[in-house]
C-alpha positions as CSV (number, residue, x, y, z in Angstrom):
1,M,-6.6,99.6,-49.3
2,N,-9.2,99.3,-50.5
3,L,-12.2,101.8,-51.4
4,R,-14.9,99.4,-49.8
5,K,-12.6,98.8,-46.0
6,R,-12.0,102.3,-46.9
7,A,-15.3,102.5,-45.9
8,L,-16.5,100.6,-43.4
9,V,-13.3,101.9,-41.8
10,V,-15.2,105.6,-41.7
11,A,-18.3,104.4,-41.2
12,S,-17.2,102.5,-38.3
13,F,-15.7,105.6,-36.3
14,V,-18.0,108.0,-36.9
15,L,-20.8,105.1,-35.2
16,A,-18.1,105.3,-32.1
17,V,-18.3,108.6,-32.5
18,V,-21.9,109.2,-31.9
19,L,-21.9,106.6,-29.2
20,S,-18.9,108.3,-27.4
21,I,-21.7,111.4,-27.9
22,A,-25.3,110.1,-27.1
23,S,-22.6,107.7,-24.3
24,A,-21.9,110.9,-22.3
25,T,-25.3,112.7,-23.4
26,W,-26.4,110.1,-21.7
27,A,-24.4,110.1,-18.4
28,T,-24.3,113.7,-17.6
29,G,-28.7,113.9,-18.2
30,P,-30.2,117.2,-19.1
31,S,-28.2,120.0,-17.6
32,G,-29.0,122.2,-14.2
33,V,-28.8,125.4,-16.4
34,A,-31.8,124.5,-19.1
35,E,-33.9,122.4,-15.7
36,A,-33.9,126.5,-14.5
37,N,-34.9,127.7,-17.8
38,A,-37.7,125.2,-18.5
39,I,-38.7,126.5,-14.6
40,L,-39.0,129.4,-15.6
41,A,-40.1,129.1,-19.1
42,A,-43.5,127.1,-17.1
43,A,-43.9,129.8,-14.9
44,A,-43.9,132.7,-17.6
45,R,-46.4,130.6,-19.5
46,E,-48.8,130.4,-16.7
47,S,-48.6,133.0,-15.0
48,G,-48.0,135.9,-18.2
49,R,-45.2,137.3,-15.3
50,P,-42.0,137.4,-17.5
51,A,-39.9,135.1,-15.8
52,Y,-36.5,136.5,-13.8
53,S,-33.4,137.7,-15.3
54,E,-31.0,140.1,-14.3
55,R,-33.1,143.0,-16.5
56,T,-36.3,141.8,-15.3
57,A,-35.2,141.5,-11.8
58,V,-36.4,144.4,-9.1
59,A,-33.5,147.4,-8.7
60,F,-33.6,147.3,-4.5
61,K,-30.9,150.3,-3.1
62,P,-27.5,148.8,-2.5
63,S,-27.8,150.0,1.2
64,D,-30.8,146.6,1.3
65,H,-29.0,144.3,0.8
66,V,-31.6,141.8,-1.1
67,Y,-29.6,138.5,-1.4
68,V,-32.1,137.0,-3.7
69,K,-32.5,139.0,-6.4
70,S,-36.0,137.4,-7.6
71,A,-37.3,139.1,-4.5
72,L,-40.3,140.6,-6.4
73,A,-40.7,143.4,-3.3
74,V,-39.9,142.9,0.8
75,D,-40.8,145.3,3.3
76,F,-38.4,146.0,6.4
77,T,-41.1,147.2,8.2
78,L,-40.2,145.8,12.2
79,N,-42.0,143.2,13.5
80,S,-44.3,142.6,10.6
81,A,-41.3,142.8,7.9
82,T,-42.2,139.9,4.5
83,V,-41.1,139.2,1.3
84,T,-42.1,139.2,-1.9
85,L,-41.8,136.2,-4.5
86,P,-42.2,134.0,-7.4
87,L,-44.4,131.2,-7.0
88,Y,-43.7,127.8,-8.6
89,R,-46.3,126.1,-10.2
90,G,-45.6,121.7,-9.2
91,L,-47.7,118.5,-8.4
92,S,-48.0,116.5,-5.6
93,P,-47.3,113.1,-5.4
94,Q,-51.1,112.2,-6.4
95,G,-51.3,114.7,-9.5
96,E,-52.6,117.4,-7.8
97,S,-50.9,121.0,-8.5
98,V,-48.7,122.5,-5.1
99,Y,-47.4,125.7,-5.6
100,Y,-43.8,126.3,-3.9
101,V,-41.1,129.2,-4.2
102,L,-37.0,128.4,-4.9
103,T,-34.8,130.2,-2.5
104,E,-31.8,128.5,-2.8
105,A,-28.8,125.8,-5.7
106,S,-25.9,124.2,-4.9
107,D,-24.7,125.3,-9.0
108,F,-23.5,128.5,-8.9
109,E,-24.9,129.5,-12.9
110,V,-28.4,127.6,-11.7
111,A,-28.3,130.2,-8.5
112,K,-27.9,132.7,-11.4
113,T,-30.3,131.1,-13.9
114,L,-32.5,130.9,-11.0
115,G,-31.8,134.3,-8.6
116,V,-31.8,133.2,-5.4
117,N,-28.6,132.2,-3.2
118,Y,-25.6,129.8,-4.4
119,A,-25.1,127.3,-1.1
120,P,-23.1,125.0,-2.7
121,K,-23.2,123.1,0.4
122,M,-26.2,121.2,0.0
123,K,-25.1,119.7,-2.6
124,R,-24.3,117.4,0.4
125,V,-27.5,115.9,0.7
126,I,-27.6,113.3,-2.6
127,G,-27.9,109.8,-1.6
128,T,-28.9,110.3,1.9
129,A,-32.7,109.9,3.1
130,G,-32.4,113.6,3.4
131,A,-33.4,114.2,0.7
132,Q,-36.4,114.2,-1.8
133,P,-35.5,112.8,-5.6
134,V,-37.9,115.3,-7.8
135,T,-39.0,114.5,-11.3
136,L,-39.5,117.4,-14.2
137,S,-41.9,117.6,-17.6
138,R,-41.7,120.8,-19.8
139,G,-40.6,123.2,-16.2
140,I,-43.1,121.0,-13.7
141,M,-42.2,119.1,-11.2
142,Q,-43.2,116.6,-9.6
143,F,-42.5,115.6,-5.9
144,R,-42.3,112.5,-4.1
145,G,-43.8,113.7,-0.6
146,N,-45.9,116.3,0.3
147,V,-47.4,119.0,3.2
148,D,-50.4,118.4,5.1
149,F,-51.7,122.8,5.7
150,S,-54.8,121.7,7.8
151,P,-53.0,121.4,11.5
152,E,-54.3,124.7,13.4
153,Y,-50.9,126.2,14.9
154,R,-51.5,125.9,18.2
155,V,-48.9,128.2,21.0
156,E,-48.7,127.6,24.2
157,P,-46.2,129.1,27.2
158,G,-45.5,127.1,29.7
159,S,-45.9,128.4,33.4
160,P,-44.2,129.3,35.3
161,N,-41.3,129.4,33.4
162,P,-42.6,130.2,29.5
163,F,-40.0,127.5,28.1
164,P,-40.7,124.6,27.3
165,P,-44.3,125.5,25.6
166,A,-47.3,124.1,27.9
167,V,-49.0,123.6,24.3
168,A,-47.0,123.7,20.7
169,T,-48.8,122.2,17.8
170,P,-47.2,122.6,14.7
171,G,-49.7,123.6,11.6
172,A,-48.3,122.2,9.5
173,I,-46.8,118.4,8.9
174,A,-44.9,117.4,5.4
175,D,-44.9,114.1,5.5
176,A,-42.3,111.0,5.7
177,N,-41.5,111.7,1.5
178,Y,-40.8,114.6,1.6
179,S,-38.4,117.5,2.1
180,S,-37.8,120.8,0.4
181,L,-34.1,120.0,-0.5
182,A,-35.0,118.4,-3.8
183,V,-32.1,116.8,-6.2
184,M,-33.6,117.2,-10.0
185,P,-32.6,115.1,-12.2
186,S,-29.4,116.1,-13.2
187,G,-28.2,116.1,-9.8
188,V,-29.0,119.5,-9.4
189,V,-30.4,120.2,-5.3
190,L,-32.4,123.2,-4.9
191,N,-33.7,124.3,-1.7
192,A,-37.7,124.5,-2.9
193,Q,-40.9,124.9,-0.3
194,I,-44.1,124.2,-0.8
195,V,-46.1,126.7,0.9
196,H,-50.1,126.3,-0.5
197,N,-51.2,123.1,-1.6
198,A,-55.2,122.0,-2.0
199,S,-54.9,121.2,2.5
200,G,-54.0,125.3,2.9
201,S,-51.1,127.4,3.0
202,H,-48.3,127.8,5.0
203,D,-48.4,129.6,8.5
204,R,-45.8,132.6,7.9
205,L,-48.2,132.9,4.3
206,E,-49.8,136.5,4.3
207,A,-51.0,137.1,1.1
208,I,-50.6,134.8,-2.2
209,D,-51.6,135.1,-6.2
210,L,-52.3,132.1,-7.8
211,D,-52.9,134.2,-11.5
212,R,-49.8,136.0,-11.3
213,R,-48.3,133.1,-9.5
214,T,-46.6,136.1,-6.3
215,V,-46.9,135.3,-2.8
216,T,-45.8,137.1,0.0
217,L,-44.2,135.7,4.0
218,S,-43.3,137.2,6.5
219,I,-39.6,137.1,7.5
220,L,-37.3,136.9,10.6
221,D,-35.7,139.9,12.0
222,G,-31.6,138.0,13.3
223,F,-28.2,139.5,14.8
224,Q,-25.0,138.6,11.9
225,G,-22.2,140.3,12.6
226,G,-23.0,143.2,15.6
227,R,-25.7,144.7,13.4
228,Q,-29.7,143.6,13.6
229,Y,-32.9,143.1,10.7
230,F,-31.5,140.0,9.6
231,Y,-34.0,138.1,7.4
232,H,-34.9,134.9,7.0
233,L,-37.5,133.0,5.7
234,V,-38.2,130.1,8.1
235,T,-39.6,127.9,5.6
236,D,-39.3,123.8,7.2
237,V,-37.4,122.6,10.6
238,S,-36.6,119.2,11.8
239,A,-38.2,118.9,15.4
240,D,-41.6,119.7,15.7
241,V,-41.9,122.3,19.6
242,P,-39.2,125.0,17.1
243,A,-40.8,124.2,14.2
244,V,-43.9,125.6,16.4
245,L,-41.7,128.9,17.8
246,E,-41.0,130.0,14.4
247,K,-44.2,128.9,12.6
248,G,-42.0,126.6,9.9
249,V,-43.8,123.1,8.8
250,F,-42.7,120.5,10.9
251,A,-41.2,118.3,8.0
252,P,-39.0,115.0,10.6
253,K,-37.2,114.3,7.3
254,L,-34.7,117.0,8.1
255,A,-33.1,115.1,10.4
256,D,-31.5,113.3,8.1
257,I,-29.4,116.3,6.4
258,P,-25.6,115.1,7.4
259,A,-24.2,116.3,9.6
260,F,-25.2,118.1,13.6
261,G,-22.6,119.5,14.6
262,Q,-20.1,120.2,11.8
263,S,-20.1,123.4,10.1
264,L,-16.6,123.8,8.4
265,P,-16.5,124.2,4.6
266,D,-14.5,120.5,3.9
267,D,-16.6,119.2,6.4
268,N,-19.6,116.4,4.7
269,S,-22.1,118.2,6.4
270,A,-25.2,120.7,4.5
271,L,-25.4,122.2,7.5
272,L,-24.2,125.1,9.1
273,G,-24.3,126.3,12.5
274,F,-26.2,129.3,14.3
275,S,-26.6,129.8,18.3
276,P,-30.4,130.9,19.2
277,V,-30.4,131.9,22.8
278,L,-32.6,129.9,25.3
279,N,-33.1,132.9,28.1
280,G,-32.7,136.5,27.7
281,I,-34.6,139.6,28.7
282,S,-38.4,139.4,28.3
283,D,-38.8,143.0,28.7
284,T,-40.1,144.5,25.0
285,S,-40.4,147.7,27.1
286,T,-36.1,147.8,26.9
287,G,-34.1,146.7,23.4
288,Q,-33.0,144.1,24.2
289,H,-35.1,140.9,24.3
290,Q,-34.0,138.0,22.3
291,G,-34.2,134.4,23.1
292,F,-37.2,131.9,23.5
293,V,-38.3,132.9,26.6
294,A,-39.2,136.0,25.2
295,S,-40.7,134.5,22.2
296,L,-43.3,132.7,24.8
297,A,-43.5,135.2,26.5
298,N,-44.4,137.7,24.2
299,N,-47.6,136.5,21.8
300,G,-44.8,134.5,19.3
301,I,-42.2,137.7,18.8
302,D,-39.0,136.7,16.6
303,P,-36.3,135.5,19.0
304,I,-33.9,136.9,16.9
305,N,-31.5,134.3,16.6
306,V,-27.1,134.9,16.0
307,F,-25.7,134.0,12.9
308,P,-22.3,134.0,11.0
309,F,-22.8,135.0,8.1
310,G,-25.0,135.3,4.9
311,P,-24.8,134.0,1.2
312,D,-22.0,135.0,-0.3
313,N,-23.3,134.7,-4.1
314,D,-20.7,136.2,-5.9
315,N,-18.3,134.0,-4.1
316,P,-18.3,129.8,-6.6
317,S,-15.3,129.0,-5.5
318,A,-15.6,125.3,-3.0
319,D,-15.0,128.1,0.5
320,N,-18.4,129.0,0.4
321,N,-19.8,127.9,3.3
322,Y,-23.6,129.7,2.5
323,S,-25.8,126.9,3.9
324,P,-30.1,127.7,4.5
325,L,-30.1,124.5,6.3
326,W,-29.2,125.3,9.7
327,D,-27.7,124.0,13.0
328,A,-29.3,125.5,16.3
329,H,-27.0,125.2,19.1
330,V,-28.9,126.8,21.8
331,S,-27.4,128.9,24.6
332,M,-28.6,130.1,27.9
333,W,-27.5,132.8,29.6
334,T,-26.2,131.3,33.6
335,E,-27.9,132.8,37.0
336,Q,-24.8,133.9,38.0
337,A,-24.7,136.5,34.7
338,I,-28.7,137.4,35.4
339,A,-28.4,137.3,39.3
340,A,-25.5,140.2,37.9
341,N,-27.4,142.0,35.9
342,K,-25.0,140.9,33.0
343,V,-28.3,139.8,30.7
344,R,-28.6,141.4,27.4
345,R,-28.7,141.0,22.8
346,I,-26.7,138.7,22.1
347,T,-25.7,140.4,17.9
348,S,-23.0,139.1,16.5
349,L,-20.8,135.5,17.4
350,E,-17.9,137.2,18.1
351,D,-19.8,138.6,20.9
352,L,-20.8,134.8,22.3
353,Q,-16.9,133.6,21.5
354,G,-16.6,136.6,24.5
355,L,-19.3,135.1,26.4
356,I,-18.6,131.9,26.6
357,A,-15.0,132.7,27.2
358,S,-16.0,134.6,30.4
359,G,-18.3,131.8,31.8
360,L,-21.2,134.1,30.9
361,V,-23.6,131.8,28.3
362,V,-22.9,127.3,28.7
363,N,-24.6,125.7,26.4
364,A,-28.7,125.0,27.0
365,V,-29.8,122.7,29.1
366,I,-32.2,121.7,26.1
367,N,-29.1,120.3,24.0
368,P,-28.0,117.1,24.1
369,E,-24.9,115.5,25.8
370,G,-22.7,115.2,23.3
371,P,-19.3,116.5,21.3
372,G,-19.4,120.0,21.1
373,N,-19.2,122.4,17.4
374,P,-15.4,123.6,18.2
375,W,-16.6,126.0,15.0
376,L,-20.4,127.8,17.6
377,F,-16.5,127.6,20.6
378,G,-18.0,124.4,22.2
379,L,-21.5,124.9,22.0
380,R,-23.0,120.9,21.8
381,P,-25.8,121.2,18.7
382,T,-29.9,121.5,19.9
383,Q,-30.1,118.5,16.9
384,A,-32.7,120.6,14.6
385,T,-32.2,122.1,11.8
386,I,-34.0,124.8,10.7
387,N,-34.7,125.2,7.0
388,C,-34.2,129.2,6.9
389,P,-33.0,130.9,4.1
390,V,-31.5,134.5,4.6
391,I,-33.5,136.8,2.3
392,A,-32.2,140.1,2.4
393,H,-29.7,142.2,5.0
394,P,-30.9,145.8,5.5
395,E,-28.6,149.0,6.4
396,L,-31.6,150.7,8.8
397,A,-31.4,152.8,11.6
398,N,-31.8,151.0,15.0
């Protein structure tokens, strides 16, 4: 082979390698970690606050079991608990500033980078009507949808029974394009909830600092594994009445996230089952109050729902089943249980299983007909998705 031909062969080989690398780069697009770092850098640039890292993270007590490592503060005061989170600026579809929080990521390394919960099940929203594809430019996320925070939140208990409520008007309503499940250009899914924009603020917002980019939000009590104080933040809900009961944004698009009644790790579902109680004890003086009736009868106190488990943020495996997208399976005490004075707080899924097996607790009347979920002992899904990221599960004295 002469030198000219050899040069042409070498040049062709180099060109093929370059095109192959470029093709791979175009196919994969930006990495999720690069996007996360861009978001953190933009927030630091605009706020003057150091970007989150393991070095800058707040050192919470180990016994506080704070899952969201980027949290700036958590107040565990009973009945008025709050979490303070970093606030990120994004853009509405019209290019106006909106402000959001981040609580979960579908990618393990991205979750570590942002200091949020790892929720691999969330990736199953990709390609569904329940997701919101977003764009990112210099760390600023632009949403396709938005939230109207201007409606007046209203709830009035029914009579003579508090549930269903006589009036239930959500204080915030998302438009048809909005979902908190933001699909990034990389394909990573972030749980990104708008909490403030030109129309107002989330009903759980207690304080906001747009200069320092921090926001304080009220969090709810719950039970998990027999322990109380399973604190979670309700951001948005797929149906109007539970959105009112949980003080979340009414976001109808969440109803299109797959799939109600499917909670196993290998199910094609981004949801995870949990069990609110419909008709627990309403008298708060007993210390056993729980459920929707109790909440409505007592000016909106926490319903104290029952959850299966919390985030498993150090587990990168495919069987990590945590999701902030809770699939409600509402339970109800039977008339026989009420007459026999058997009603009390339900404190764990194992507790719930025993009560169902004994016939004291059954499907709530509000659960539509259909197949039961074996993972939740035959309870039927209520057809409502509640986005409520788990914040912490502190060891506190009862």
